[in-house]
N, C-alpha and C positions, 0 to 999 in steps of 0.2 A: 110108220115104223122107223125107228132111228137106225142109222147106218153107222157102223164103227169104222173109224179111220185107223188103219194100221200105222203105228208109230214104232220105230225101232226101239227095242228094249221093253215096250209095254206088254204085259202079260194079258192078252185079250180075255182069257177065261177068268182071271182074277178081276179084271175090270168089270166084266159082265155080272159076276156074282155080287160085286159091290153095288152096282147099279140096281140090281134086283132087291138087295137088302134095303137100300135107301127108298126104293119105291114102296116097299112094305111099311117102312118106318113112317113115311109121309101119308100113306093111304089111311092108316088107322086114325090119324089126326083129321084128315079131310072128312072121313066118315062121321066123326063126332061133330065137327063144325057144320056139316050138312044137316044133321038131325037136331042139333041143339044150339041155341044162342047162349052166350055167357050168362045172360039174365035168367034163362030157364034153368041152367045148371045151378046158379046161385039159389034159386027158389026151390030146387028139388035136390036136397043133399043125398038122398038115396040113389038117384040116377047118377049124380056126380061121382059118388063113391064107386059105384059099379063100373062106370066108364074109366075112372082113374085106375082101378084094378086091372081092367082089360088093357089099357095103354101100358101100365107097368109090366104086365106079363109079356106083352109084345116087345117092350124095350129090353127085357131080360133075354128073351129069345134072340133078338137081333144082336145084342152085345155078345152073347155066347157064339153066335155064328161069325161075327166079326173077329172075335178072339181066335177062333179056329182058322179062319182065313189068314190072319196075320201070322199065326204059328206056321202055317204051310208056306206062305208066299213072302212074308216080311211086311214091314210097315207100308201102308198104301200111299206112297208119295207119287208125284206126277211121273217120275221116271219108270216106276213099276206098274202103275195103274192108270196112267193118263190123267189129265186135269179133271175130267168128269168123274173118273173112278176115285181119285183122291178126295174130291168134294163129296162124293157119295159116302166114303168112309167117315168123313167129318160129320155128315148129317146123322149117321147112326151113332157115332161115338158121343156126340154132344148130348144125346138123350139117355146115355147110360146112367143108371142109378148108382152103380158101384164107383165110389170115389177113387179107389186104388186104380181101377181101369182107366177112369178119366184122367188121372194124374199121369199114368204111364203113356197114354195117348198124347197128352200135352207135351211130354218130353220128346216124343217122336215128331210131332208137328214142329216144335221149335227147332230141332236138329235139321229136319227137312227144309224148313223155311230159310235157315242160315245158308243152305247149299243152293237156294233158288229152286227147290223141288216141292214147294207147297205155297199156296196162295197166302199172301200176307193178310188179306181180308179174312179168310177163313181162320187164320191163326188168331187175329184180333177177336173175332166172334167167339172162338173157342175159349180163349183166355178169359174173356168177360163172363161167359156163361159158367165156366168152371169156378171163377171167383164168386159170382153171385150165389151159386149153389152151395158154396163153402162158407157163406156168410161174410165174405169180404167185399169191399167196394170194387167196382169194375174200373178198368183202365181206359177203355176206348169209347164208352158211351153207346154200346150196341144193344144193351138189354133194357127193355121197358117193362113196367108193371102193367097189369090188366087195364088200369085207367089211362095208360099212355105215358105216364111220367117215367123218368129214368130211375133205375135203381141207383143207389149212392155211387158217386164217382170219386176215386182217389185223386187228390190234388186237382180239383176241377179247373184251376187256373192254367194247367198244362194240358188239358184235354185236347185242344185243337192241334197242338204240336204233336202229341202222340198219334192222333188220327191221321195227320199228314204223313207221318213216318210209315204208317201202315197202308197208305194209299186210299184211305177212307175219305168220303166227302166231309166238308166242314159241318154240314147240317146233320145233327144227330137224329133228326126225324127221318132221315133217309134210311135208317136201319131200324 
């Protein structure tokens, strides 16, 4: 059982609710990976579609819950939700299907990171995921296709510099 560490200014209730949301977000994916290999899903479009619908419904439910929590407590940065709570919010938000929500969350992450209240690594991951989902090339090389290759990278000659600025390792395979 995890023990919470009291940090001044951190809302323990908010943090706990974010951690529970992230657990639900990750559990549905773990259940799919436990029961199916990517090859099985590729060869069984019916099961793949049913699982995709189940995951999508879970993502919508989690996004709505995160939106409600944010309306009540504010943006889940490290000052309000602790570092693990902020990361939990990121995990849920990155899977949101609603682009308007993802874009608004991105604005929040960027503002929090500028104040040192959000992980630069999570910011980089979120930026890349949001860009890939929007059909744009990624900036930090954190998003891989199912075959392991990178999604397109904007100005690949500057990739290592951008990764260093975000505290990411130079090896893109590390993400």
